[in-house]
Structures are given as C-alpha cells and as structure tokens.
C-alpha positions in Angstrom: 26.6 112.0 136.4 25.2 110.0 133.4 26.4 110.3 129.8 23.9 112.0 127.4 22.2 109.8 125.1 23.4 111.2 121.8 21.4 109.2 119.4 19.4 111.3 117.1 15.7 110.3 116.7 14.6 113.2 114.4 16.2 115.8 112.2 14.7 118.6 110.2 17.0 120.1 107.9 16.8 123.7 107.3 17.6 125.9 104.1 20.1 127.9 106.0 22.3 124.8 106.5 21.1 124.3 110.1 19.8 121.0 111.4 17.0 120.9 114.1 17.5 117.9 116.0 15.8 115.6 118.6 17.8 113.4 120.6 17.0 110.2 122.5 17.6 112.0 125.8 14.6 114.2 124.9 16.6 117.2 124.2 16.1 119.5 121.1 19.2 121.1 119.6 20.2 123.2 116.6 23.2 122.5 114.7 25.1 124.9 112.2 26.4 122.7 109.3 28.1 125.6 107.5 31.5 125.0 108.9 31.4 121.6 107.2 30.8 122.8 103.8 34.4 123.7 102.8 35.5 120.1 103.7 35.8 118.0 100.6 33.6 115.1 102.1 30.9 117.7 102.9 31.1 120.0 99.6 27.9 118.3 98.2 25.8 119.7 101.1 26.2 123.1 99.5 23.4 122.0 97.3 20.2 122.9 99.2 18.4 119.9 97.7 21.0 117.6 98.8 21.3 119.1 102.3 17.4 118.8 102.6 17.6 115.3 102.1 19.2 114.8 105.6 17.5 111.8 107.5 18.1 109.5 110.4 19.7 106.2 110.1 20.1 104.5 113.4 21.4 107.1 115.7 23.1 109.3 113.0 22.2 112.0 110.6 22.9 110.9 107.0 22.6 112.4 103.6 23.9 109.8 101.2 25.8 106.4 101.5 28.9 108.5 101.7 28.0 111.5 103.8 27.0 111.4 107.3 27.9 113.0 110.7 28.4 111.3 114.1 25.6 112.0 116.6 28.1 112.8 119.3 29.6 115.6 117.1 26.1 117.2 116.3 25.3 116.9 120.1 28.6 118.5 121.2 28.6 121.3 118.6 24.9 122.1 118.8 22.9 124.3 121.3 19.5 124.0 122.8 16.7 125.7 121.1 13.0 126.4 122.2 11.0 124.8 119.4 8.1 127.2 120.5 10.1 130.0 119.1 10.7 128.2 115.6 
C-alpha cells in the first residue's frame, strides 16, 4: 500500500474556520481549524481577516511567518468532501 501524498497544492479558507484543501494525490478534503484556535500559537487565527490569509507555501498551509500547519496533520484530521456540493 502506498503512502498518501500529503502535499497541499491548493487551500481555500472559509469564514467558518474551515479549510478546503486539494492535495498532490488529487484528493479534496475539508479541515476544521476551530480546535486550534485556543492554542496560543494559533490564537491570531480567531481574526477572520488573518484566517482568510491562508495560502500554500511548498506543501504546507501557512498564514504568517510564525503560523503554519503540517500537511500530514490537515490530511489526517480532515475529511473528504464533494466539491460539487459546495
């Protein structure tokens, strides 16, 4: 069994603190970032304008030079979504 390619190639932040993600393996997944918001590092993401600044840098989702999240984490903790329903 091959290991999934966790590299994020596209991210669309949503105002409800979800990330719609596309991975290098072609999968599309949704990640709920709300559980992160109480952690000191991620508290700035409570601001919708800051959260909406999410972008891809390499294989990783980043917001600022100090705030990012590992692609394997968002892959593991996300669920597959049907983009036709969104």
